[in-house]
BADO-610352 format. One record per residue: x, y, z of N, C-alpha, C in turn; residue in three letters. Coordinates in steps of 0.05 Angstrom, whole numbers, plus 5000, padded with zeros to 4 digits. Example, Ala and Ser with C-alpha at 12.3 -4.5 7.8 and 13.67 -1.06 7.14 Angstrom:
BEGIN
526448865156524649105156526449345156ALA
525749555142527349795143525850015157SER
***
This chain:
BEGIN
782555266667785355186664785554876663MET
786954766644787154476642788754366666PRO
788054126674789453996696791753826684ILE
794153886693796553746682798253656706THR
800353506699802153426720803453666735ILE
803753886721804854126733802854256753ASP
800254256746798354366766798054186790THR
798453926786798353736808800753766826ILE
803053806814805553866829805254126845ARG
804054326833803654576847801754536871ALA
799754366867797854306889799254176912ALA
801053986906802553856927804254056943GLU
805554236929807154436943805354616960GLU
803054686949801254866963800054746989ARG
799754486989798454357012800454227032THR
802954257027805054137045804754257073LYS
805254087092805054177120802354127132GLY
800354077115797654007126796853727116VAL
797153687090796553417079798953237085VAL
798352987093800352797099800952627074LEU
803452547071804152347051803652077063GLU
801651937054800851687066802451457054THR
802951247069804651027059803150847039PRO
804750717022803750507005805150257013THR
803650067025804849847039804149577026LEU
806049387026805449117015803748957035PRO
802348767024800748587041801148307031SER
802448147047802947867040800247717038THR
798447767056795847627056794247687031SER
794047947024792448017001793847936975PHE
796447936975797947846951797447546947SER
797347396968796747106966793847066957ARG
792047216968789247186961788647256932LEU
790047446921789547546894791347426873THR
793547306881795447196862797147396848GLY
797347636859799047846847800348006871CYS
802448156865803648316885801748556890GLU
800448566913798548776918799448956940LEU
799449216935800149416955797749586961LEU
797549686985795349846995796250127000LEU
794950316987795450606993793750677017LYS
795050717040793650747066792651037070ALA
790851117053789751387055787851407078GLU
787051187090785551197114787051317137ASN
789751347134791451467154791751767149LEU
790451867128790552157122788952317143GLN
789552567146787952737164785052737155ARG
783252717174780352677171779652397162THR
781652227156781151947149780551897120GLY
780852097103780552057074782152257058SER
782152217031783752387013782552667010PHE
780252717019778752957012780153217021LYS
781753207041783253447050785053547028ILE
786053367011787853446989786653646971ARG
784253586960782953766942781854016955GLY
780653976979779354196993781454416999ALA
783754337010785754537017786854676992LEU
787354516971788454636947786454846936ASN
783954796936781954986926781655226943ALA
781355186969780855406988783255596990ILE
785655476989788155636991788355836968ALA
787055786946787355966923785156186921GLN
783456186940781356406941782756676946LEU
781456886938782457156943781857216973THR
783257426983782757507010779857587015ASP
778657716995775757786998773957547000ALA
774557346984773057096984773356947011GLN
775856947021776356817046774956947069LYS
774657217068773357357089770357287091ALA
769157227068766257157068765956867077ILE
767756697069767656417077767056227054GLY
766855967061766455757041763955597049VAL
762855467028760555287033761155027017VAL
760154807027760454547013758054377018ALA
757754167002755753967005757053697004ALA
756353517023757753267025756253067042SER
756752807036755652597054757452547078ALA
759852667078761552637101764452697098GLY
765752567078768652587076769552867065ASN
768252957045768853227034768153437055HIS
765953387070765153577091767453617111ALA
768653387120770753407139773253537127GLN
773853477102776153597088775853897086GLY
773553987078773054277076773154407103VAL
771954287123771954397150774754427161ALA
776454217158779154237168780854437152LEU
780554427125782154617109781454907116ALA
778854957119777955227126779055307153ALA
778955127172780055187199782955247198ARG
784455097183787355137180788055407169GLU
786255507151786655767138785155997152LEU
783755927174782356137189779956247174GLY
778556077160776256157143773656027154ILE
771456177156768956057164767855857143PRO
766555647151765555447132762755357141SER
761055307121758355197124758154957107THR
757154737118757054487102754154377103VAL
753154317079750454197076750853897072PHE
749453747089749653457088746853337086MET
746553117071743952987068742952877094PRO
740352847096739052757121740152487130GLU
740952317111741852047119744852037123ASN
746252267125749152257130749852117156ALA
752051967155752851817179753352017202ALA
752151957225752352137248755252187257LEU
757051987257759852047264761152247246PRO
760352247220761552437201760352717205LYS
757752727212756552987218757953107243VAL
758352947263759553047288762453127283ALA
763952977267766753047262766953307246ALA
765053347227765053587211764653837229THR
762853807248762354027266764754077285ALA
765953857293768353887311770654017297GLU
770853987270772954117255772354417252TYR
770054507260769454787260767354887241GLY
766154707225764154797205761354827218ALA
759754997207756855007213755554797195THR
754254607207753054387192750054427189VAL
749054407164746254427158745354157146GLU
743554017159742553767150739953807134LEU
739753657111737353677095737753567067GLY
735653467056735853347029735953047030GLY
734652917011734552627012737152497003ALA
738752636988741252526978743352746974ASP
745652676964747752876960747053076939LEU
745552996918744753186897743053406909ALA
741153326926739353526938740953706958GLU
742753586973744453746991746153946976ALA
747153856952748754036935747054276926THR
744554226918742854436909742354646931ASP
742154546956741754726979744254886984ARG
746554756980749054896984749455116963GLY
748755056938749055256917747155496921LEU
744755436932742955656938744055836960ALA
745255706980746455857002748856036992PHE
750355916974752656066962751656316947ALA
749456286932748356506917747356726936ASP
746156646958744956836977747156976994GLU
749156827002751056937022753657047009SER
754256966985756757036972759056856979GLY
758556646996760656457003761456306978ALA
763956216978765056066955764355776958SER
763055666937762355386937764755206931MET
765355026949767554836945766354576937ILE
766254526911764954286901766554036908HIS
765353816914766853576921768453456899PRO
767753506873769253376852769153536825TYR
767153696820766853826795768354096794ASP
770954086798772554336801775454256795ASP
776754396776779554336769781454346793PRO
781054536811782854556834782554326853ASP
780054226857779553986873780853746860ILE
780453716834781653486819784653486821ILE
785853726817788853746819789753666847ALA
788353756868789053686895788853386900GLY
786753266890786452966894788652826878GLN
789552946856791652816840794252796854GLY
794652936877797152906892797452626903THR
795252486906795452206915796752036893LEU
796052076868797351936846800252006844GLY
800952256848803752346848805352186869LEU
804252176893805552026915805951736908GLU
803751616897803851336891806051256872LEU
806351406851808451346831811251396843VAL
811451596860814051646874814751406892ARG
812751296905813151066924813450806909GLN
812050766887812150516871812550586842VAL
815050646834815650746807814850556785PRO
814850296790814250096770811449986772ASP
809650136783806850046787805649966760VAL
804249736759803049636735800049716732ASP
798549676754795649726754794849866780THR
793250076777792250226800789150206800VAL
788050116822785150076825784150286845VAL
782250446836781350686851778350686853ILE
777250726877774350756880773351006866PRO
770850996855769751216840767051296852VAL
766851546859764251666867763651896848GLY
764452136857764152366839766252386817GLY
768452246821770452226800772952406804GLY
773052566825775352746829777952596834GLY
777852396851780252246858781352096834LEU
779651946821780751796798781651976776ILE
780352206772781052386750783852506756SER
784252626779786752746785789052546787GLY
788452316800790552106802791251996775SER
789351956758789851836731791652026715ALA
791152286717792852476702795752446712ILE
796052446738798752426749800152166742ALA
798751946746799851686741800551646712ILE
798751716694799351676665801551856655LYS
801852096668804052276660806752156668ALA
806852026691809351926702809851626695LEU
807751476690807951196685805851126663ARG
806351196638804351166617803250886614PRO
804950686620804050406616802250306637SER
801950446659800250356681797350356673ALA
795950146681793050136677791550256700ARG
789450406694787850536715785050406714ILE
784250296736781650166737779950306759ILE
777550396751775750516770773650326780GLY
772850356805770950176817768550326828VAL
766150256818763650366828762350166846HIS
760750256865758750086878756650016857ALA
755949766856754049666836751449826836GLU
750649926860748150076863748250346850ALA
750650456846750850736835753050746814VAL
752650626790754750606770754750856752PRO
755151086764754751346751756351376725THR
758951336726760651386703760551166683TYR
759750926691759350716671757050786653ILE
754850896665752650986649753351226632GLU
754951416644755751656630757451576606ALA
759251386610760951296588759351176565ARG
757251036572755650896551754151096534SER
753551326545752051526530753751766521THR
756051806535757752036529756752286541GLY
754752266559753552506572753652476602VAL
754552686615754652686645751852756655ALA
750252556658747452596665746852446692LYS
745352586710744652466735743152206731GLN
743852006748742451746747740851706772ILE
739151496773737751426797739151186809THR
740551236831741951016844740250876864GLY
741350656875740050506896741650536922LEU
740450466944741850486970744350296969PRO
746450386983748950226984750350287010THR
751850087020753450127044755850317039VAL
756550347013758750527006757750807001ALA
756950937022755651197020757651407009ASP
760151377014762151577005762551576975GLY
761751366961761951366931759151346918ILE
757051396934754351386924753651656912ALA
754851716890754451976877752951936851VAL
750652046849748851996826749152216804SER
750552436810750752656791753652676782ARG
754252596757757052596748757952876739PRO
760552906735761753156727762653136698SER
762053326681763053326654766053336653GLN
767253496671770153516672771353246677ILE
770353106698771352846706770852636684CYS
768452656672767852456650769852476628LEU
770552716620772552746598775252636606GLU
776052686631778652576640778552276642ILE
776452166652776051876654776151746626ILE
774851876607774851766580777651756568GLU
779351956575781951976564784051796579GLU
783751776605785951666621785251406636HIS
782751336639781951096654781450866636VAL
782750636641782550416623780050256626ASP
778950246650776650066655775050156679GLU
772450126678770650176701769149916707LEU
769149846732767749596740765949656764VAL
764349456772762649486795763049256815THR
762449306840762449106861759849126877VAL
759048906888756548896904757048986933THR
754949046947755249116975756448886991ASP
755548646985756648406999759648386994ARG
760548416970763448406964764948626978GLN
763748856979765049076994765349017023ILE
763248917036763348867064765248637071MET
765348437053767348227057770148337057GLU
770648527040773248657038773848827063SER
771848967073772149117098773148927120VAL
771848697122772548497143775348397139THR
776048327114778648217108780848417114LEU
780348667107782348877112782948907142LEU
780848877158781248887187782648647197LEU
781748407188782948157198785748117189GLU
786348167163788948087152790948317153ARG
790048567148791948787147791748977171ALA
789748927188789249097212788649387204LYS
787349427181786549687172783449707176TYR
782649917190779849977193779050167170LEU
777650067150777050217126774050217122VAL
773050457114770150477109769550337083GLU
766950257079766250107054767050237028PRO
766850497026767650627001770550576994SER
772250597014775150557011775850267005GLY
774150087014774649797010773749696983ALA
772349866968771249776942773449696922SER
775649836923777849766905778949496911GLY
779349436936780249166944778248956936VAL
775649016939773548826931773748756902ALA
774348956885774548906856776848716850ALA
779048746864781348576859780848286870VAL
779648266894779148006906777147846890LEU
775147976878773047836864773647806834THR
775847926825776447906796774548066779GLY
773348276791771548446775772848576751ALA
775448636754776948746732778148516716SER
778548566690779748356673782748346676THR
783948546689786848556692787648706717ASP
788348556738789448676762792048556770THR
793448436751795948316756798248516756GLY
***
């Protein structure tokens, strides 16, 4: 089923009461630093601390009763893991989450506290995903992919829906890019409601997955390097997301780990937001002028 503004609106209705509408707030300090009116979408205030609950709940809520009885499985470095665990708990469904060996311990602990059975293993997210897929085949559990799924993408797109509702005249939206679910869903919503808005995606320089995919036109796994932005360190792109990015995203840029960490510090000092490196990558792109147009 194609992802449209209507499927995203349906996702918003389906997830009401669990997913929070997070504020989009102005920042005098960052506006002064960047030379443009800059607003921050405070998705760090979302349940579990990230946008991932949006897609996870939308996908899990649409499973059949038989599928829900068996349970769900996911693979994640942390944020999707927590989103799936919380969504499954809210719906009374068992969940198992496969996380790579280097997953941040606080995220592993939080996932377990939300009610998931956590299985650690694999050198990276791609290997953890392969283990999750094998478990799904063996157990019959439904695999909740972190980004390569239209229901996940539609759920993540509710963030874009909120953003345009809160800032109807938005000119440019800068979005971190890992697996591509957030930017894909949000770009569909934003472009449908505000066609003139520019959408800019930001990769960690160490893992420029969709920049490479765009250059070849093929969603092919790349070999990334270590990065502090573990939440967007996704080396295996999605063909679904690549096609949406090609159609709706105006530009993809990269930022370095140093630029990301400087933005983490500035967000805490100037805006009093405690934001993980992946979430700060968008701010880093604006502060460093990585994009050719953030005005």
